[in-house]
N, C-alpha and C positions, 0 to 999 in steps of 0.2 A: 583739351577742345571737345566740345560736345560734338560726337560723330555718329553714336548709335542710339537710336530710339527704339524702344521695344513698347508695343501697346498689348496689352492683355485683354482679350475679349473683342468680338466682332459687333454685330448687330449695327444699329444706327449711330450709337454714340462712338464705337471703335472705328467704322470706317469712315464717318465723317470727319473725324479727327486726323486719321491717316490721310485723306484726301485733302483737307485744307493745309496740313504741314507740308506733304509732298508737292502740291502744286505751288506753293508760295515759295519754296526752297529748291525747286528743280535745279536752279543754277550752281547749287553747292554740291558738287558731285562725291564730296567725300563724307555727305550726311546719308546714313542707311537707315530706312524706316522699315521695322518688322512687325507685323501684327500676327500673334498667336491666337488661335481660337480653339477651343476644345470640342471635338466631336461628340463629347458626352453630355454638353450642355446645351439644351436648345434655347433659342433666343425667346423673350418673354412675348414679343410680337404683338404687344399694344403700343400706345403712342401714335395714333393714326392722324393726329391733327397737327399742323405746323402754322406759324406765323408768316407773314410776308418776307420776313428775313431769310427763309428758306430759298427764295428765289436768287437772292444775291450769292448765297452759299453754294447752290448748284453751280451758278455761273462762274464763281471763284475756282471750283475744282474742275470745270471745264466739260460738264456734260450738257447735252442738249435738253431742252424742256420737253419736246415732243418724245424723244426717246425714254426720258425719265417717265412720264406720264404713260406710255404705252407698257413699260417693264413693270411698273409698279402699282398698276391698277389705279392710277391717281386721279383726283377730280379736282375741282376748285373750291376754295373754302374763302367765305367774305366777311366772316365774323362768326358771333355765337348769339343763338336765340335762348332767351331763358323762359321757361314756362312754370308757372305757380310759384315762384320765388318769393313773391311780395305778400299775397295773402292766401294762396292756394286755390283761388278760383279759377274757373275755365277760361275766363278773359284775362287772366293774369299773364301778360306777355311783354317782353321788351328785348331790345336788340343791343348788343355790343359790336357795332360794325368796325373794320378796318380803316375805313376813310375816316380823316379828321372831320368834325364839325364845320360846315361851311361858314367862313367867317371866323374861325378859330385863329386867335393871335390879332386880329384886326378889331373885334369889338368883343364885349363880355357877353358871349352867346348865352350862357344859362340865364343871366339876369333879365334879357330881354325876351328869351323864351318863357320864362316864369310869369314875367309882367304882361306880356301880350298874348300868349298862347299856351296858358297852363293846362289845357285840356287836352293838347295834342301831346302823345309820347314823345319825349325829348329827342331820341335818335330819329324818330319818323319826320320831325320837322327840320332838323339841322343836317340830316345825311341822306344820300339817295339809296344808300345800300339795303336798309330795311326793306325798301319797295322792289329793289331787284331780287332779293331773297325770297320774299313772299310770292312774287311771280316766278320764280324760278331761272332768272336771266343769268346768264354767264358774265363774268368781269371784263371780257374782251371780245374781239371780232376774230374770224377767220383770217383776216388781213393784218392783225395786230402782230409784231414780231414776237419771237420766243422771250419770255420773261418780261416784256412791256405789258402795260394794263390800260384799261379805261377806268376801271374801278379797282382799286387796291385788293390784293388776294394773296392768300397762301394756299395751302393744298390739303386735302385728305388723301391718304395713302394706305397701301398695305405694308406694314412694318416689316414682316418677314420678306417681302420681295424687295423692299428698299434695300435692306442690308446685303442681299445677293447681288442687286444692281450695282452699288457701290463698291462691293468687293471686286468684280469683275472690272469697273473702270480703274479703280486703285493699282490693281495688280497689272492690267494689260497697258494702260496709258500713263501710269504715274510712277511706276516702278516699285510699288511697295511689295516687300517680300512677305509671302503668306505662309503661315506654319499652322497645319491643322494637327494639334496635338494637345496633350493635356499636361497642365503645370502640375508637377508632383511634388516640389519643394522650391523654397526661395533661399538663395544663397546670399550670405552678406559679407561685406567687407569689414575690416577691423573697426572702422569709424562708425559702423551701423548703416551705411548705405547699402541698398541693394546691389549686388555684383553681378547676378545672373538668376535666371529661371531654369530650374531643372525640369526637363521634360521626358517623358517616357520614351520616345522614339528618337529625339533629336539632341540628346545630351543637354549641355548647359547653353542656354541663350544670353550671352553677355550685353550689357547695355549701359549708357551713361545716364540716360533718362528713361524711366519707366512709367507708362501712363496706364492707370486702371481702369478699364472699361468693362470691368466683369459682372457689372450688374450688382444687384442686392448683396450679393455674397461679399462684395468689397474685399476681392482676395489679398491685394497687396495693402491698401491703406487701412482697412478695417481688421483683417484677420491677422496680417502680418505686423504692421505697426501698432495696432490696437488704438487706434484714432477713434474716441467714441462718436457715436451718434448722438446729436443734441435732439432729443425728441420734442416735437411740437404737438403732441395729442391733447395737450391742455388747450391749446388754440383752435385747431383743426381735428375734428373728432375720427373723421374717416379713416378706416384702416383695411378695408376689405372691398373687393369688387367681383362680381359675377359677369362674365363676357361671353358674348355669343355672336356667331355670325348668321346672318339671315338672308336668304334669297328674296329677290323682289317678286311681287305678285304677278308681275308681267315682264317680258323682256325689254319693253321700251318704257318702263315706269320712270317718271322724274327723278332726277338725282338732286337732293337737297343741296342749296349753295351755302350752307351754314352748319356748324355744328349745334344740334339741339341738347339742352340740358333741362331736363324736367324733374322739379322737386319731389321728392318723396317723403315718408313719414320720417325716414332717419337717413337720408341722403339724397341722391339725385341719379337719374338715368341718363346716359349719353346715348345720342343716336347719330351716327356718321353715314353719310351716303358716299359709296364707292360706284364705279360703274358696274361692276359685276354683283354687289351685294351691299347689305347694310351691316354695319358694326354696332352693336347695341350692348351696352352693360350698365350694370348697377353698381355705383359706388356708395358704400354705406358704412355706419360706425357699428362693429360688432357689440359693443357696450349697450346699444340702444334697440338693436334688433337681431332676430337670429337669422342663420343663413337660409333656413326654410321660409321664413317671413319674407326675406329679401328677393328670394327665387320667386315666391307668389306675387310679389309686386312687380318684378320684372316681367313675368308671364302675362299679368294683366295689361301692363304697358304695351306688350308686343301685339296682344289681341286687339287692343284699342286703336292700334296705329296700322292696321292692316298687315299683320305678320301672319306666317303660315301657322296652320292649326297644330303642325307637328314641330315643335321646337326642340331642338337637341339639348341634351343637358349642358348648362353653362359651365365655364372653367372658372374655378375659384382661384383668385389671387389675393395674397395677404401682404401686407406692408405696414412698417412703423413709420409713421409720418415724422419727418425730421431731416436733417442735414448734420454733415461731419464737422466736428469742432474744427478741424483744419481741413483743407482741401489738397494742399501741397505740403509734404513732410519729406524732408531730406531729398532725395532724388526720386521722389514718386508723387506723382499729381493724379487726383481721381476726377473723371468725367463722366457724367451720366448718372445713372442709378447708384454706382458705386459712392458717390458724393452726397447723395440724398434724394429723397423723394417725398413729396407731400400729398398731392392727389392731382388727377388729371384736369380739374377745372381750369379753364382757359388756357389749357394746353402749353403749359410752360416747360415741360420736360426737354422736349428737343430744342427749344429756343435756349435754353441754359446750355445744352451741349454745344450749340452753335457759338454761343458767347465765349464759352470755356476754350474751345478748341480754336477759335480764333485768336484769343489773348495768348495761348501758348504759342501758336504760330507766329504772332506778331511780335513777342518778346522772347523768342527762343533764346535761352541763354547761351552764350559762347563758351563760357568756362564754367567749373563747379562752383567756384566763388561767386560768380554772377548769379548762379542758380538761386542761392539763398535770398538775394535781393528780389529777383522776380517772384519767387514764392511768397515772400511777404506782401508784395503788391497784390498777387494773385489771390491770396487769402483775405486781404482787405475788401478787394472787389466783390468777390463771391460771397462772403459773408453779408455784406450790403444788399448784395442782389437777392439772397435767399430770404432775407428779412422783409425785402419789398414785395417778393411773391407772397410771402404769409400775410402781409398787410393787405395786398389787394384781394387775396381769395377770401380773407375773412370779412372783408367789406361786404361782399354778397350775402353773407349769413347774419352778420350783427345788424344789418338793415331791414332784415325781414320781419314783417308783423305777424307771421305764423306762430300760433301759440296752441297748435293742435297736438304736439307731442313734446315730450321733455327734451328730446334732440334740439328742436327749434328754440325752445324757452332757454336751454342751457347756453346756447350760442351767444345770447345777449347779456349774459352774466358779466359784471365788471371784470372779475378776474380772469375771463377767457379773452378778453380783448387785448392785444399789444398794446403798450403805453403809448408808442409812437402813432399808432392808428387813432387811439382815443383823442390825443392832442389834436391831430388833423382833423378829426369830426367835430371837435370844439371850434375850431377855427372855420371850418366850412358852414357853421350855422350862420355866419354873416358874410361869406363870400364863397366863390367857386374855387375848387381846386386850381392851381396856377403853377407855373414854371418855379416859381420861388419856393414851391413844397418839395420839388424834386430837382434837385440842383446838380446832379452828376450829368456828364457828358452823355453816358450811355445808360439812361435809365431802363429797367426792365419794363414798366409800363408807364407811358406819358400821362400828363394832366388830363388829356382827352379821354383816355380810357377810365379814369377815375370819375370824370364827369358822366359819361355814358352809364355806369354802374350807380353812382350816387343818384342822379335824377331818373334812371330808370326804374329804380327800387322805391320811388316816391318821396326822396328826400327833398325837402324844401329849405333854401337858405333865405334868411332875413337881409336883403341886399341894400336897406335903407341907409347904412353908413357908407357904402359904396356906390350909391346910385349914379348912373351916367345917362340921364334923360337925353343929352345931347347926341347919344349914339343911336337912339331909337329908330331913326329914318334909315340910317345905315344897315342896322340890325335887320329891318324889315326887308330891305333890299336883298340881303343875303338870304333870308328865309324864302323870298319869292325866286331868287336864282337858283337855290336848291330844289325847289318844286319844279321848275323848268327843266332844269337837268335831269331830274327823275323821269319827266315825261318823255324827254328827248332820248335818254337811255333805254327806257322801256321799249320804245319803238325802233332802236337801233341795234340793241343787243341780241344774240340769238339765245335760244334755249340752252341751259346748262348741258344736258345731255347730247343735244345737237351739235354744239361745239366740241364736245369731248370725242363724239364718234367722227366728226370731221378731222380732228386731229391724229386719230388712230389711223385713218386712211391715207390723209394727204400731209401730215405734219404742220408746221407753223413756219412763216418767214424767219429766216435769220436776221439778225440785227447787224 
C-alpha cells in the first residue's frame, strides 16, 4: 500500500502539491506526506500570475482569501493586455479577459461581431472586463464573500511569500512533515524504483511515491532517471528573462487589474502590479538579441511607464523551453519546473502545477501495481496539455504582422508552426474556434480564449459557409447586454487598490 509520499522541493509547486494531497486525504491517517526543501537552494521567485482556478485551489486546501492576500502581497488579475503584438503601433492593444464572451455558446459571437461591429475590438464588444481593466476596477465588492466574484478573476502575487504562506499552512493545519535539508544522494531498489533520499542531516528518507518539485534542476526525474527534455526552441524561441522589482511612484498609485505584455524587438515585457510594487521583466530569445540590448529595451520601457530613475540591476534567468518526455516514471512524478517550462506568456506555469497536483491527489494510487496505470494516464494527459499550451502561446506570435525584426519574421515560418495549430488555423479561416476543436473535459485553454487571441490579433474568418443570419437579433441583444453590464459594473465596483486596502484592514465575508 502507498503510505509515504516524499516531495522534493518547496516553493509554489511543492507546497501546492503537498497542500492539495494533504487536504484531500486527511481521513487516511496512515498516509504520511513529507516535504524536503534544501536551505542551499533559493526559490526562483517568479510566476507571479495565476488563473481563476487558483481560487478553487486555495479553497480546497483550506486557506482564507483575505489571509492569503495579506500574506502574499496579492492583487486581483482579470486577464491580460497585449500591447504592440499585431503591428507594433502605439494604438495596437487588445485584451484576453477571464470572462467568457457574452452570449458564448448561445450564438456564434465572432460571426456576428465581424459582420456587424468589425471596427470595435472583439473583447471590448463581447466582454465587460477590458472596460473594468482600463478603468482600474476590482472584480468584486467589499460585501462579496471570499473567493466569490462579480467579474471572474485570478491573482498577482509575490511568489516567494506565497511559498512561505503555503508552508506554514501545510505544516500547521494539514500535518505535512517539513524537512529543511539537502539531498546528497538517491538510493534505489533492485527494480529501479527510488527507495529513499539520502540527506545531510536526517539520514535516509524512505518513500513509496516521490514527487519532484526541484525546479529546473529536475533532481529526480531529469538527473537521476535521465528522462530527457523535449526542446521546443524551434517553435517558441524565448530562452532568457531579465526580472526587476520596482516601487510605485506614489504610495497610492493605481494597481493594474491585468498583466500587461508589451512586445519588443525579440521578445516581450511583462508588467504586473502588486500592492507594494511592480514586477517587470523582459522575456527574450538570446539567439536574436544580446543581454545588453535586452536590458536597454527593458530600461526604456520602465522609463516610458513611469518607473524610477534609479533601476536596480535586473536578475537574469535562463531556461530551455520544453517539457519532459515523460512526467511520471516508475515511482517518481515531476510537477512544476522539473517537468518543463516554456515561457511566462499567459501564466500557464502555476495552472499546470494546479492541474498536476490535483490529478495526483484525485488518482492517488493505492498500490505499486496501480501506480503504473495512473502513470500512463498522467503522462497522456500532460503530454496533451503541454502541446496545447505550446499551440496557444504560438498563436500569439504566428498571427503577428510585425516584420521589423528576424525574430517576428521567423515566428511565421511554416516549419516553426506546430502541425495541429496550422490545421486549426486552416479550419478557422471559415469558422470560429469551437468546442469540437478542444474535445477533452479539462482543456488548458477553452475555445473562448482562442477566439480572444485570434480576433484580437486581427484574424478574419470567412463565415459565408456557416452564416447564421437568423441569430443576428439575438447577437445584437447580447452585445447590448454586455455594454449595459459594463456601465453598471463600472458604477458599482470599487477601485482595485481601494478594495485591496479594505481587505487588508477588514477582510472579506466568509461564504
